[in-house]
C-alpha positions as a Python dict, from the first residue, in 0.01 Angstrom:
ca = {
    (1, 'X'): (0, 0, 0),
    (2, 'X'): (144, 336, -104),
    (3, 'X'): (194, 593, 170),
    (4, 'X'): (99, 958, 114),
    (5, 'X'): (189, 1249, 340),
    (6, 'X'): (-75, 1525, 342),
    (7, 'X'): (44, 1861, 480),
    (8, 'X'): (-255, 2095, 525),
    (9, 'X'): (-343, 2343, 800),
    (10, 'X'): (-718, 2360, 725),
    (11, 'X'): (-880, 2074, 921),
    (12, 'X'): (-1180, 2037, 687),
    (13, 'X'): (-966, 2021, 374),
    (14, 'X'): (-720, 1788, 547),
    (15, 'X'): (-991, 1545, 662),
    (16, 'X'): (-1180, 1545, 331),
    (17, 'X'): (-865, 1496, 123),
    (18, 'X'): (-738, 1220, 352),
    (19, 'X'): (-1075, 1043, 328),
    (20, 'X'): (-1069, 1048, -54),
    (21, 'X'): (-716, 905, -57),
    (22, 'X'): (-796, 635, 199),
    (23, 'X'): (-1103, 527, 1),
    (24, 'X'): (-866, 483, -296),
    (25, 'X'): (-658, 241, -83),
    (26, 'X'): (-372, 473, 6),
    (27, 'X'): (-225, 492, 354),
    (28, 'X'): (-238, 857, 464),
    (29, 'X'): (-28, 1035, 728),
    (30, 'X'): (-97, 1402, 799),
    (31, 'X'): (73, 1716, 928),
    (32, 'X'): (-79, 2055, 1015),
    (33, 'X'): (208, 2280, 898),
    (34, 'X'): (528, 2271, 697),
    (35, 'X'): (761, 2222, 994),
    (36, 'X'): (567, 1922, 1118),
    (37, 'X'): (542, 1794, 760),
    (38, 'X'): (920, 1796, 715),
    (39, 'X'): (963, 1601, 1040),
    (40, 'X'): (696, 1346, 941),
    (41, 'X'): (844, 1305, 591),
    (42, 'X'): (1190, 1234, 733),
    (43, 'X'): (1045, 976, 971),
    (44, 'X'): (781, 807, 753),
    (45, 'X'): (953, 824, 407),
    (46, 'X'): (622, 853, 216),
    (47, 'X'): (585, 759, -151),
    (48, 'X'): (431, 1098, -230),
    (49, 'X'): (371, 1433, -58),
    (50, 'X'): (70, 1662, -103),
    (51, 'X'): (134, 2001, 54),
    (52, 'X'): (-60, 2326, 95),
    (53, 'X'): (137, 2645, 28),
    (54, 'X'): (-12, 2903, 266),
    (55, 'X'): (49, 2763, 617),
    (56, 'X'): (173, 2890, 955),
    (57, 'X'): (517, 2814, 1105),
    (58, 'X'): (662, 2701, 771),
    (59, 'X'): (484, 2739, 438),
    (60, 'X'): (479, 2490, 151),
    (61, 'X'): (769, 2650, -35),
    (62, 'X'): (982, 2630, 279),
    (63, 'X'): (887, 2267, 334),
    (64, 'X'): (980, 2174, -24),
    (65, 'X'): (1311, 2359, 8),
    (66, 'X'): (1405, 2171, 325),
    (67, 'X'): (1299, 1831, 189),
    (68, 'X'): (1494, 1886, -133),
    (69, 'X'): (1814, 1936, 69),
    (70, 'X'): (1785, 1592, 230),
    (71, 'X'): (1902, 1298, 15),
    (72, 'X'): (1641, 1067, 171),
    (73, 'X'): (1346, 1293, 81),
    (74, 'X'): (1468, 1489, -223),
    (75, 'X'): (1328, 1244, -479),
    (76, 'X'): (981, 1200, -325),
    (77, 'X'): (713, 1324, -572),
    (78, 'X'): (570, 1654, -445),
    (79, 'X'): (229, 1803, -532),
    (80, 'X'): (138, 2156, -423),
    (81, 'X'): (-218, 2220, -304),
    (82, 'X'): (-334, 2579, -281),
    (83, 'X'): (-624, 2820, -325),
    (84, 'X'): (-397, 3062, -510),
    (85, 'X'): (-402, 3044, -887),
    (86, 'X'): (-169, 3326, -991),
    (87, 'X'): (87, 3228, -1254),
    (88, 'X'): (379, 3366, -1048),
    (89, 'X'): (287, 3136, -758),
    (90, 'X'): (264, 2839, -994),
    (91, 'X'): (601, 2917, -1153),
    (92, 'X'): (778, 2954, -818),
    (93, 'X'): (658, 2614, -701),
    (94, 'X'): (753, 2436, -1022),
    (95, 'X'): (1092, 2607, -1041),
    (96, 'X'): (1165, 2483, -690),
    (97, 'X'): (1110, 2124, -806),
    (98, 'X'): (742, 2049, -740),
    (99, 'X'): (602, 1775, -965),
    (100, 'X'): (246, 1903, -991),
    (101, 'X'): (10, 2176, -873),
    (102, 'X'): (-358, 2142, -775),
    (103, 'X'): (-575, 2449, -724),
    (104, 'X'): (-854, 2438, -464),
    (105, 'X'): (-1135, 2362, -499),
    (106, 'X'): (-1065, 2031, -676),
    (107, 'X'): (-1273, 1717, -718),
    (108, 'X'): (-1178, 1365, -615),
    (109, 'X'): (-1105, 1250, -972),
    (110, 'X'): (-866, 1538, -1031),
    (111, 'X'): (-683, 1462, -706),
    (112, 'X'): (-658, 1086, -766),
    (113, 'X'): (-546, 1129, -1125),
    (114, 'X'): (-262, 1359, -1017),
    (115, 'X'): (-156, 1114, -744),
    (116, 'X'): (-167, 809, -972),
    (117, 'X'): (30, 976, -1251),
    (118, 'X'): (306, 1093, -1015),
    (119, 'X'): (337, 758, -839),
    (120, 'X'): (344, 568, -1167),
    (121, 'X'): (611, 793, -1315),
    (122, 'X'): (825, 772, -1006),
    (123, 'X'): (812, 392, -1007),
    (124, 'X'): (915, 375, -1372),
    (125, 'X'): (1203, 615, -1311),
    (126, 'X'): (1332, 411, -1020),
    (127, 'X'): (1301, 72, -1189),
    (128, 'X'): (1409, 141, -1543),
    (129, 'X'): (1667, 417, -1538),
    (130, 'X'): (1980, 208, -1485),
    (131, 'X'): (1881, -109, -1671),
    (132, 'X'): (1966, -15, -2026),
    (133, 'X'): (1871, 189, -2327),
    (134, 'X'): (1513, 59, -2332),
    (135, 'X'): (1467, 191, -1980),
    (136, 'X'): (1623, 523, -2076),
    (137, 'X'): (1385, 560, -2370),
    (138, 'X'): (1086, 489, -2147),
    (139, 'X'): (1232, 725, -1890),
    (140, 'X'): (1252, 1004, -2149),
    (141, 'X'): (897, 940, -2263),
    (142, 'X'): (759, 946, -1910),
    (143, 'X'): (957, 1253, -1806),
    (144, 'X'): (849, 1466, -2099),
    (145, 'X'): (527, 1316, -2237),
    (146, 'X'): (563, 1495, -2571),
    (147, 'X'): (477, 1291, -2881),
    (148, 'X'): (746, 1440, -3104),
    (149, 'X'): (1016, 1378, -2844),
    (150, 'X'): (878, 1031, -2779),
    (151, 'X'): (927, 947, -3146),
    (152, 'X'): (1279, 1090, -3128),
    (153, 'X'): (1380, 861, -2841),
    (154, 'X'): (1213, 556, -2994),
    (155, 'X'): (1403, 615, -3318),
    (156, 'X'): (1744, 631, -3149),
    (157, 'X'): (1994, 383, -3292),
    (158, 'X'): (2301, 225, -3141),
    (159, 'X'): (2637, 333, -3277),
    (160, 'X'): (2884, 51, -3334),
    (161, 'X'): (3251, 128, -3272),
    (162, 'X'): (3539, -103, -3356),
    (163, 'X'): (3839, -131, -3124),
    (164, 'X'): (4035, 199, -3126),
    (165, 'X'): (3753, 387, -3303),
    (166, 'X'): (3715, 745, -3181),
    (167, 'X'): (3381, 830, -3014),
    (168, 'X'): (3456, 1197, -2955),
    (169, 'X'): (3767, 1412, -2960),
    (170, 'X'): (3918, 1653, -2709),
    (171, 'X'): (3819, 2008, -2805),
    (172, 'X'): (3493, 1911, -2979),
    (173, 'X'): (3168, 2052, -2844),
    (174, 'X'): (2932, 1794, -2684),
    (175, 'X'): (2601, 1718, -2851),
    (176, 'X'): (2479, 1481, -2579),
    (177, 'X'): (2590, 1218, -2330),
    (178, 'X'): (2689, 859, -2402),
    (179, 'X'): (2571, 526, -2265),
    (180, 'X'): (2774, 204, -2305),
    (181, 'X'): (2537, -75, -2402),
    (182, 'X'): (2810, -329, -2484),
    (183, 'X'): (3188, -330, -2471),
    (184, 'X'): (3447, -108, -2304),
    (185, 'X'): (3549, 254, -2355),
    (186, 'X'): (3838, 469, -2235),
    (187, 'X'): (3860, 845, -2196),
    (188, 'X'): (4201, 1009, -2211),
    (189, 'X'): (4382, 1341, -2232),
    (190, 'X'): (4669, 1419, -2467),
    (191, 'X'): (4971, 1633, -2379),
    (192, 'X'): (5132, 1885, -2613),
    (193, 'X'): (5392, 1621, -2700),
    (194, 'X'): (5119, 1376, -2797),
    (195, 'X'): (5145, 1157, -2485),
    (196, 'X'): (4816, 1007, -2366),
    (197, 'X'): (4692, 973, -2007),
    (198, 'X'): (4385, 755, -1955),
    (199, 'X'): (4151, 940, -1720),
    (200, 'X'): (3868, 686, -1691),
    (201, 'X'): (3735, 347, -1798),
    (202, 'X'): (3375, 267, -1882),
    (203, 'X'): (3184, -59, -1914),
    (204, 'X'): (2836, -178, -2003),
    (205, 'X'): (2577, 35, -1818),
    (206, 'X'): (2804, 338, -1771),
    (207, 'X'): (2733, 697, -1875),
    (208, 'X'): (3020, 918, -1990),
    (209, 'X'): (3080, 1252, -2158),
    (210, 'X'): (2837, 1439, -1932),
    (211, 'X'): (3078, 1665, -1742),
    (212, 'X'): (3160, 1888, -2040),
    (213, 'X'): (2793, 1894, -2138),
    (214, 'X'): (2690, 2015, -1792),
    (215, 'X'): (2967, 2276, -1790),
    (216, 'X'): (2873, 2382, -2146),
    (217, 'X'): (3232, 2364, -2266),
    (218, 'X'): (3434, 2161, -2521),
    (219, 'X'): (3550, 1813, -2421),
    (220, 'X'): (3865, 1818, -2210),
    (221, 'X'): (3936, 1454, -2303),
    (222, 'X'): (3884, 1214, -2593),
    (223, 'X'): (3690, 886, -2588),
    (224, 'X'): (3785, 570, -2778),
    (225, 'X'): (3660, 210, -2781),
    (226, 'X'): (3894, -23, -2590),
    (227, 'X'): (3726, -311, -2775),
    (228, 'X'): (3430, -347, -3011),
    (229, 'X'): (3149, -150, -2844),
    (230, 'X'): (2784, -55, -2885),
    (231, 'X'): (2720, 299, -2762),
    (232, 'X'): (2407, 514, -2752),
    (233, 'X'): (2421, 893, -2767),
    (234, 'X'): (2141, 1064, -2572),
    (235, 'X'): (2088, 1408, -2732),
    (236, 'X'): (2155, 1723, -2532),
    (237, 'X'): (1791, 1839, -2531),
    (238, 'X'): (1665, 1501, -2406),
    (239, 'X'): (1927, 1492, -2131),
    (240, 'X'): (1853, 1840, -2001),
    (241, 'X'): (1479, 1771, -2008),
    (242, 'X'): (1545, 1485, -1765),
    (243, 'X'): (1782, 1683, -1543),
    (244, 'X'): (1552, 1983, -1511),
    (245, 'X'): (1222, 1799, -1475),
    (246, 'X'): (1299, 1522, -1227),
    (247, 'X'): (1480, 1541, -893),
    (248, 'X'): (1570, 1170, -898),
    (249, 'X'): (1763, 1208, -1224),
    (250, 'X'): (1940, 1519, -1099),
    (251, 'X'): (2045, 1338, -782),
    (252, 'X'): (2182, 1036, -971),
    (253, 'X'): (2389, 1244, -1209),
    (254, 'X'): (2521, 1457, -923),
    (255, 'X'): (2636, 1131, -762),
    (256, 'X'): (2805, 1031, -1087),
    (257, 'X'): (2982, 1366, -1105),
    (258, 'X'): (3093, 1349, -742),
    (259, 'X'): (3240, 1000, -788),
    (260, 'X'): (3408, 1103, -1113),
    (261, 'X'): (3574, 1412, -963),
    (262, 'X'): (3684, 1222, -652),
    (263, 'X'): (3841, 944, -859),
    (264, 'X'): (4026, 1196, -1080),
    (265, 'X'): (4165, 1377, -775),
    (266, 'X'): (4289, 1048, -628),
    (267, 'X'): (4446, 950, -959),
    (268, 'X'): (4644, 1277, -977),
    (269, 'X'): (4785, 1222, -627),
    (270, 'X'): (4890, 866, -713),
    (271, 'X'): (5059, 977, -1034),
    (272, 'X'): (5259, 1232, -837),
    (273, 'X'): (5376, 1013, -549),
    (274, 'X'): (5351, 640, -633),
    (275, 'X'): (5622, 431, -798),
    (276, 'X'): (5567, 288, -1147),
    (277, 'X'): (5548, -63, -1000),
    (278, 'X'): (5269, 38, -760),
    (279, 'X'): (5086, 242, -1026),
    (280, 'X'): (5085, -54, -1265),
    (281, 'X'): (4957, -284, -990),
    (282, 'X'): (4680, -33, -916),
    (283, 'X'): (4595, -12, -1287),
    (284, 'X'): (4555, -391, -1308),
    (285, 'X'): (4343, -391, -992),
    (286, 'X'): (4128, -111, -1136),
    (287, 'X'): (4073, -307, -1457),
    (288, 'X'): (3970, -612, -1255),
    (289, 'X'): (3735, -410, -1031),
    (290, 'X'): (3579, -243, -1333),
    (291, 'X'): (3543, -533, -1572),
    (292, 'X'): (3557, -863, -1382),
    (293, 'X'): (3246, -1073, -1434),
    (294, 'X'): (3201, -1385, -1221),
    (295, 'X'): (3436, -1586, -1000),
    (296, 'X'): (3697, -1683, -1261),
    (297, 'X'): (4036, -1511, -1263),
    (298, 'X'): (4019, -1179, -1445),
    (299, 'X'): (4167, -1172, -1795),
    (300, 'X'): (4177, -890, -2047),
    (301, 'X'): (4340, -830, -2382),
    (302, 'X'): (4477, -478, -2346),
    (303, 'X'): (4755, -308, -2535),
    (304, 'X'): (5073, -224, -2347),
    (305, 'X'): (5036, 131, -2479),
    (306, 'X'): (4694, 166, -2313),
    (307, 'X'): (4837, 32, -1987),
    (308, 'X'): (5123, 283, -2011),
    (309, 'X'): (4868, 559, -2065),
    (310, 'X'): (4682, 451, -1752),
    (311, 'X'): (5001, 442, -1546),
    (312, 'X'): (5158, 756, -1690),
    (313, 'X'): (5486, 606, -1802),
    (314, 'X'): (5665, 471, -2110),
    (315, 'X'): (5538, 158, -2286),
    (316, 'X'): (5880, -6, -2248),
    (317, 'X'): (5866, 47, -1870),
    (318, 'X'): (5524, -119, -1852),
    (319, 'X'): (5650, -418, -2052),
    (320, 'X'): (5949, -463, -1817),
    (321, 'X'): (5731, -430, -1505),
    (322, 'X'): (5472, -676, -1641),
    (323, 'X'): (5756, -923, -1695),
    (324, 'X'): (5857, -876, -1329),
    (325, 'X'): (5496, -934, -1218),
    (326, 'X'): (5488, -1251, -1427),
    (327, 'X'): (5809, -1378, -1264),
    (328, 'X'): (5656, -1304, -923),
    (329, 'X'): (5345, -1508, -1017),
    (330, 'X'): (5114, -1208, -979),
    (331, 'X'): (4995, -1236, -1338),
    (332, 'X'): (5005, -1463, -1641),
    (333, 'X'): (5066, -1333, -1993),
    (334, 'X'): (4953, -1499, -2315),
    (335, 'X'): (5000, -1283, -2622),
    (336, 'X'): (4820, -956, -2548),
    (337, 'X'): (4604, -1109, -2272),
    (338, 'X'): (4690, -1051, -1907),
    (339, 'X'): (4538, -1278, -1639),
    (340, 'X'): (4553, -1174, -1275),
    (341, 'X'): (4667, -1465, -1057),
    (342, 'X'): (4713, -1285, -724),
    (343, 'X'): (4473, -992, -688),
    (344, 'X'): (4546, -949, -315),
    (345, 'X'): (4921, -902, -360),
    (346, 'X'): (4867, -655, -642),
    (347, 'X'): (4618, -456, -434),
    (348, 'X'): (4860, -447, -138),
    (349, 'X'): (5165, -361, -347),
    (350, 'X'): (5406, -137, -153),
    (351, 'X'): (5531, 188, -299),
}
């Protein structure tokens, strides 16, 4: 049974609205002002919040602002309920992140329709967003509900890249973000002398290329397929429609950005202070953590040049160090394929 929090200071409106919702088989918890509503929301974690705007102690706008600052309540669908119908009031609520807006007086069908639509959309967003391109297409359709854009997302095709094919180049202006449906992708920066440094690795289910899009600036790195890959490009307009219209999407991409920036900072410190031997061990561990599938020992066919670009050293140095690791029984080498035999020793490698 879905739980709805109703925040309303008028006792008659509160009781009548709660009764309609309970008759429709929703569990209803109530609060008489915004301050109490915030406290109840944090405790009860409702599936949806219906909130009046004009209230004592803390009004509806204040309640929404406080709830949006809390990770546990920021993504809860929020419907404003008010007697005011001025456009400026409507715009303020929607700009703050409200999902819908009901003007009193309203009938029971209008109320229940608004509730059902918001709950259904929120469930789809939560279930489908990270599962693949089909979920993303449905996500786009639900978030925008515009026929022309729906056709655009349904018509999206996968782009097939062969190993070493360029996906985008440093200095180009982004037209969207990318989603890896199959295969593996690397992003890297190139120095003035032409030396590459791999900045990140991406696998099936990963998004990439969004940082430059969000900053509205040219790419600061290039992206290339590490192996044959199937990649979808989600157009800029579709992406921003999702970011601006749904708090759950915004939160997820903020998390992605935070992890990305943190990893890049850590990588810079390691490049500055760690030995080549330790950096190569960490690169192999990172590849295993990123791409290992199942219980079998991790193996990957990767060029020595790509490994050198991850480590930030010469290809010849990587080859010599890999030979040392092989002698120490940390890895096995067959042609271009490296198999990790002792993950624990590599992960605990001393500087």
